[in-house]
N, C-alpha and C positions, 0 to 999 in steps of 0.2 A: 223120651227124648227125640227128637230130629237126626235125621243122621246131618242135615247142616249145624245142628247143634254139636253133635259127636265130634264134629270135622274137626269145628272151633276147638273143641277141648282139646282134642289131640295135638292141632297146630301151638296151645297155650304152651303144655306141657313142654314140648318139644323146645319152643324160644327157652321155656325157663334153663333148660337141660343145659343149652346151649351156651348161657351168660355164665352160668355155674360153672361150666368148663372153659368159657374163656377169663374166667375170674381162676379157676385153678391153676392156670399158666400164665395169667399175667404177674401174679405173685412172687414167683422166681425171677421172673424177668425185671419186675421192678425193684428186686432184690439186690439182682446184677447190676443195675444201674444205680444204685447206691442210693436210694432214695430213702428218708429215713421215716417211719410211720410217725412218730411222736412229733410230728411237726417241730415248731422252734421252742426251745425254752425263754423263762424270763432268763434276766442276767443275773448272773449269780449272788449271792448276798457276802462283803468280806469277812472272813471269819479271822481272828488273834489264831496266832503260831502257837502252837502244844505246850502245856503246861508241864504234859509228863511225859518221864524220859521212855515209858514203852511205847509210845509214840510217836515222837518225832523222828525218828532215823526211818520213817517206810516213805517211801515214794509220794507225792502228792503234786495234783495240781489241776490243769484245766484243757482239757482235750474238747476242740471245736471241730464238728463234722463238717462235708462239701454241703450239706444240706441247711447249716446255719445252727445246728442244735449244739449244747455245751453241757458237757458233763464236767462237773469238779468232786472230787475224794481223793481218796488213797488210790495209787497206782499200782497194777503189776505189768510186766510185759512177757510177753507169751501166754500170758494167761497165770502163769506156775513158773517164771525163772525171776528177773531182776526187779529185786522189791524194796530197794534201800537206797542211800544217796551214797552212801560207799560203795556198790555193784559198776561196773561199768558198763555205759555206751558203747557198741563197736560198729564199725563202715569200713572203708575202705577212700581214700582220696588219690583220685588220678590225674589231678595235675597236679604240680609241683608251685608254687610261686615265689620261691625263694629261687630256684632256678636261672629266672633272669640276672639275678646278683652273679652266676657266674659264668667266665668266658667257656664260650659252645665247645669249644677245644679239649675244654678241661673236664668235659661229663661225658666222654667218651673211655672204651679198653679196647684193648687188644687179646684177641684168643686166639691161640694156636687152631691150625686146618692140619691133621694128621692122617696120614693112609700108612696103614700094617706098621703103626710106629713113631714114623717118622712126618716133622715138618714140613711142609709142602708150601705154606703159605699161612696169612694172619690174616684175620678176618675183625675189622673196628667195629664197631656200636656203640649204640648212644648208651648212658648207663639210663635203667628201669629206674626209672625216681617216685613212681605210686607207692603212696607207703599207707599200711593199718592207721584209721583212726582208731583211738581208744578215750576217751574223757569218763570219769566218775558222773554219775548224774548231777550230785553238787554243785561241779562247774559249770553246770547248762543251764542255760539260761529259758530257751524255746527251739523246738525243734518244727520243721517247717517242710515240708515234701511240695516238689514245685516238677511235674512233669518225670521225666528218669533221673531228677539230683532230689538232694535231702540234702537243706541247708542246715547247717545246727551253730546257733550262736552261745557263746561261753559266757560267764559273767564278765568277764575282761571287755567285753564286745567285741574280740574276735570270731569270726564267721569262715565254716568251713563248707567249703560243697562239695556231699561224698555224692558216688555212684549209689543211687535208692538202691537197687537191686544186690550189692553186697552188701547193705546195712542190715544186715539178717536181725538187729533185737529191733529194730523197727518190720522188718519182713513179717517178724508175727504177730504182730499188733499188740494190743492194750486189753487189759481189764480195767475197769473204772468201779471202783465202790462208789455210788452217787448216792446222795440221804433220798431224791427226789425219785429217781429213777430205777433205785437198786443196783444190781450187778449186772456192768454192761460190758460184754466182748465185740469192740471194736477192731474190725479189720483195718488195714493198712490204704485199701482204696478208699474206707472210709473218710480218715483225717484229713483234715485240713491243717490244722497247728497245733505243736503241745507247749502248754507255757508253764514252767513248774516254778511252785509255790511251797511256801513254808507250810508245814504241816499243821493241821489244823485236830483240835484233841478228837479221837476218832470214839463211833461209837462202841466199836470192839473189834479187836485184831490180835493175832495168834501172836507168841512168845517166839521171840528169834532166837535161833540156833547159834549154841557158843561153846568154846569147847577148845583142846588140847591136840594138837595132831603131835603123833611120834613117828619119825622117821631116823631112818641110820645117818641121818645128816643133821640131827638133831630135832628141838622140839620148837613144835609155832603154836601162838595162843591168840584166839580173839575171836570174832564169829564167823561163820562156818557156810561155805554152801558143798554138800554134798552132790559128786557130778557136775559139778558144775551148776547147779541149778536151782535143788533141794535148801531152802534155808529157813523156815520156820517151821515149827514144831506141828504144822496140822498139816505137813507133806508127809508122804507114806514113801517108806524101800520098802521096795519091793523083792520077791527070790522067791526058790523052791528049798523046799525042804523033804525028808522021809516022807510027809503026811500030804504033799502037795502044794500048790502055790499058796503065799503067804503073803501079805502086806501090813507092815508095821508102821505107825505114825511114831514119826521121832521123838516127839516127845512123850513116850512110853518106853524112851531107847535109852540104855546108859554108858554104853562102849559099844564099838564094831571095832575090829581085829582082823586083821587078814589071817585066815586061813590056809588058801592056796593062790594060785595065779587064777581060782575061778572062783574062789569060795569064801565065807566071812563067818567069824562067830560074831554070833548079837546076843549080849547079854540086856536083857529088861530090869528097868527102874524095881521092876518087882522081882527080881532073881531068876526070870524064867531068860532060859539062853537056847540059841537055836545055831546049826549050822544052815546059813542060804548060800544057796547058789545056781544057776542057770540063767542068769540076767543079768546086763550090763551095770546095774547101780552095786552088783561085787562083786565083779570077775574084771580080765582083761579088759573087757569094752568102758569100765569109769572114766571117764575124763577127767578125773582127778578131783580131789578139794582146795578150794579157795579158802583162804586163812586171812582175815585183814589185823594180818598180826602188827600193833603200831611201831614197833621198828622199824618194820622196810615197807609199810604201805599195804599189800598184799604179795602175798604168794601161792603158787599153785603148786600140789606137791601131787606128784603124778602116783598112780597105781603103782608100780613098781615101787617108789621111794617109801606107800605109806607103808605104816606097820602098825598102828594103832589109833584110836579116835576118842577119846573120853569128855561125855558132854557134858557143860559145866550145870548145877545140879539146878538153880533159879538164877538170872542174871536180873531181871528187872528192869533192862534198860535193853531197846531197841537200836541203838550206835547213835552217830553225831547228827544233829541237825544241820539241812539243808543252809540254816545260815554260818554253820560250823564252817564253812565250805568258803574262804575268801575268794578273791576274783585274785588270777595269774597275774604276776610279775614277770618282765620281761628276765630271760635270763640271759646273765652278767657273768663276766669275769676273767681269766688269764689263762690264753694257750700258750704254752710250749714246744717248740718243735726240738725233729730228733739235730738238727741244722743252728738248735741253741739259740733260737729268735723268741720272741715274747709278745707276745700281742692282746692287748687288753682290751674292753668295749663288750658292749653286748652281743650275746652270741647265739646263734643256730646249730643247733646238734644235728647229725645224721642229714641235713637241709631237710630237716623237718620238724623236731622239737624246737619253742622258742620260749615258753613260757613255763614258769615254776609249776603246774599243776601237772605238765607232762611230763610222761613216762621212762625212765631207761628198764629196759628190758632185756634181760639180760640169764642162763642158766646156772646152776652150780645144782652139777649130779642130775638130779633126776629133781629138782624141784626148781621152778620159773621163778624169778623174782620180776614185781611191776612196782620200782619205785620211785614216788616222785622226786623230779629235778630238786624240789626243793629241801627235800631230809638229806642231799649230797653236798660234800665238803670237796671231794677230790676226784679225779678219776685217773690212776698210773696204769701207762700202758705198759708191757714187757719191752725187755732191752731191746738191741738192735734186731734180735729175730722179730720184732713185730711180733702181733697177737695174733698169731697164725694158729693152726689147729693145735689142739693139745695143749694151752697155753692159757694163762690166765692175766686178768687186770685187777691191778687191788682199787676196790670200791669204796672210798671212805664216809664215814656219815655225820651228820653233826652230835652225832651221839657219840663219838668217839670211835666207835669197832668201822673194822676192816673186813669190807666181804671178797672173799676171792672165788670171780665170777668167770665164768668159759670164755674164752673168743667166739660168742654167738648171737645172736639176735642183735642185739644194736650196737654189740661189741665184737660184733664180725666184720669179714671181709666184706659183706655188702655195705657197709655202712658208708654213706657218700661223703665225708669229711665235712667240715665245719666253714661254717663264717663266722667275721667277727666284725662287726661294725666301730671301729676304732671313732675316736675322737679326733684323731691328725688329718685322717682321710677322709674324704670326699663320698668313696666306694669302698664294697667292703671287701677285706681280704680274706683269701681262700685257703683252706691247708684240706689237701688230702687226708686223708683216714691212714695212710702209710706215713705220714709224715710226722705224725702227733706222735707225743712223747708224755703228755701230763696237761690233764684240762681241772685249773682251779677255779671252783664256784663261788662268786660272793653269797651268801647268806642271805634268802629275803627280810625284806623290811618287816618286824611286826605288822601286824594290823591298828593296835592303837596309834603307834609313830605316824602312821600312813596319813592317820584319820586328823593326826593335829600338823602334819606338815600339810594337805587342803586345807587345812581351815587357818 
């Protein structure tokens, strides 16, 4: 071979190496630019709602990416977190549209400025009207990011603009079980829109966890999420015992009982038993156990209150279907003030909640209640001393049960008050929280009756 030929061969090899190197660099760059390598999928084929009770409770929808690719199938947010229609999507609302109905001077608070315990002046500032957003996935029609915002549309047509970077459930992305593409994990930056649809029959799905959680405040039964996350049998409980690290599938566990502040006694269905410790799953780092108790909506049992959970042997159901969550109705009822006035009409609670699907959130001991307003008959606040620290409000449900809830959360001093849109007034009446004595809510109109009235 001539010297020129050898030089040409070397140049060709160098050029090939350069192309390969550029390719290795370009792949992650293209990934960062959020370009799908699989192109645009054909339009999805419409599917009938699931007929199996074991499937219908799972989240299901159509996710469109920024490149135009469409994925459809079972969904799980964060990859291993929210998986069912009764789970909650969380975010934060920075703007409050109801504030425009309240005189500006009534949305201020005055607080003392003290030096060595002596008040020297008072500082006046506008109330913080930003509020957390919580909605069951079964109440949501669509989620759509746009710049720094996230638009969430409910079945009722109500729209909420959230701070995208405070919407943790969206920030963690979503996993899709797509029949054509397989299991796909989509980061938030790739998503253009998520449209929720009635769940179709699934090829395979894990069993949903169900059981009874016992506490010093009573027992709660329903579908559960351990550590606010694990909710299906294939999820795993992590811990350490005398032999080292241990991972146990939840569908192999019969009971978990609190053993100490940082450990738990775990009994398996085959009779085996372990004391696990050393991880957040079974210690003080545990974020609590959600229970979808039909009496109250949802409760969160803290690790401090938790005593024991007994998992059900075989439920065979995955919970309510998408169609089992009717569109929310406007809150309405009668407000009684401490001065004796009674105002009736459409209500906005805490300058925030205005629909029956939104929730009253307050604790009792170490158990936090998340109660849809559609379940609430009345809220009776303490006497002349008001709903302050150490006092309780009586929340009566349509079932007839009255809960004694602490004056915290939605029942605390941070409540921004009530708006009442009466028929006799062109503008809304505003009542401060400290001036409220009682709230009586109208019962939601049954779905069948609403359909007849529309017809």
